[in-house]
C-alpha positions as CSV (number, residue, x, y, z in Angstrom):
1,M,-92.7,41.8,-44.9
2,T,-90.9,40.4,-41.9
3,P,-92.2,41.8,-38.6
4,D,-89.9,42.9,-35.8
5,D,-89.4,40.2,-33.0
6,H,-90.0,37.4,-35.5
7,V,-87.7,34.7,-36.9
8,G,-88.2,33.0,-40.3
9,T,-91.5,34.7,-40.8
10,V,-93.0,36.4,-43.9
11,N,-96.3,38.2,-43.5
12,K,-98.6,38.9,-46.4
13,R,-101.1,41.7,-45.7
14,L,-104.5,40.4,-47.0
15,I,-107.1,42.7,-45.5
16,V,-105.9,46.2,-44.5
17,A,-106.7,49.8,-45.4
18,E,-104.5,49.7,-48.4
19,T,-106.0,46.6,-49.9
20,V,-109.7,46.9,-49.2
21,G,-110.2,50.0,-47.0
22,A,-110.5,48.1,-43.7
23,R,-110.3,50.5,-40.8
24,R,-111.0,48.4,-37.7
25,M,-109.3,45.1,-38.4
26,E,-106.3,43.7,-40.2
27,V,-105.8,40.1,-41.6
28,I,-102.4,38.8,-42.3
29,L,-101.2,35.4,-43.8
30,G,-98.2,34.5,-41.7
31,I,-95.8,31.9,-43.2
32,V,-93.0,30.5,-40.9
33,E,-90.4,28.3,-42.6
34,G,-86.8,27.4,-42.0
35,P,-85.5,25.7,-38.9
36,E,-87.9,24.6,-36.1
37,G,-88.4,27.4,-33.6
38,G,-89.1,30.2,-36.0
39,G,-92.0,32.5,-35.3
40,S,-92.5,35.3,-32.9
41,L,-90.4,36.0,-29.9
42,P,-92.2,37.0,-26.7
43,H,-93.9,40.5,-27.3
44,Q,-97.1,42.3,-26.9
45,H,-99.3,44.8,-28.8
46,S,-100.4,48.0,-27.0
47,G,-104.1,48.3,-27.4
48,V,-104.4,45.6,-30.1
49,E,-106.2,42.2,-29.7
50,Q,-104.9,39.4,-31.9
51,A,-106.4,36.0,-33.0
52,N,-104.5,33.3,-34.9
53,Y,-106.0,30.5,-36.9
54,V,-103.7,27.7,-37.9
55,L,-104.0,26.6,-41.6
56,E,-101.0,24.2,-41.8
57,G,-98.3,23.0,-39.6
58,R,-98.0,23.0,-35.8
59,A,-97.3,25.7,-33.3
60,R,-96.4,26.2,-29.7
61,V,-98.4,29.1,-28.3
62,E,-97.6,30.9,-25.0
63,V,-99.8,33.7,-23.6
64,A,-99.6,35.1,-20.1
65,G,-97.5,32.1,-19.0
66,Q,-99.9,29.4,-20.4
67,V,-98.6,27.1,-23.1
68,Q,-100.5,25.0,-25.6
69,E,-99.8,23.2,-28.9
70,L,-101.9,24.0,-31.9
71,G,-102.5,22.4,-35.3
72,P,-104.6,22.9,-38.4
73,G,-108.1,24.2,-37.5
74,D,-107.0,25.4,-34.1
75,M,-107.3,29.0,-33.0
76,C,-105.9,31.2,-30.2
77,F,-106.5,34.7,-28.8
78,F,-104.0,37.2,-27.4
79,P,-105.5,40.0,-25.3
80,A,-104.1,43.5,-25.8
81,N,-101.1,44.4,-23.7
82,T,-100.3,40.7,-22.9
83,D,-97.0,39.0,-23.5
84,H,-97.3,36.2,-26.1
85,A,-95.2,34.0,-28.4
86,F,-96.1,31.8,-31.4
87,T,-93.4,29.3,-32.4
88,R,-93.3,26.7,-35.2
89,I,-92.7,23.1,-34.1
90,G,-91.9,20.2,-36.3
91,D,-90.6,20.1,-39.9
92,E,-93.7,21.4,-41.8
93,P,-94.0,25.1,-42.7
94,L,-96.5,26.9,-40.5
95,R,-99.2,28.9,-42.2
96,V,-101.5,31.0,-40.0
97,L,-104.2,33.7,-40.4
98,V,-103.5,36.5,-38.0
99,I,-106.3,38.9,-37.2
100,Y,-105.6,42.2,-35.4
101,S,-108.2,44.6,-34.1
102,P,-107.7,47.5,-34.4
103,P,-105.0,47.2,-37.1
104,L,-101.4,47.4,-35.8
105,G,-100.2,51.0,-35.7
106,T,-103.6,52.5,-35.3
107,A,-104.3,51.6,-31.6
108,R,-104.1,53.9,-28.7
109,A,-102.9,52.5,-25.5
């Protein structure tokens, strides 16, 4: 699936209610390819915390006005209700594990 507010991104749902019965978390494999700059546009998740773990490639992360570059083995956290963006930099594809709690679509603001 390609999420709203994302460019060049394909998400594979790994751990969700439909695959393993998970009710309080969701784990996605996000793959960002194509031209540099793909990834998520600035957005936020109402009532949902998010953590990203970079498997391959490099990313520029912005959360609440703070910017950092991440590479393989790095992780970041996006608090609920906070603007954030995750953008691929460089030529390599970006592969990232994305963890949501609670799962998207189940949170109450």
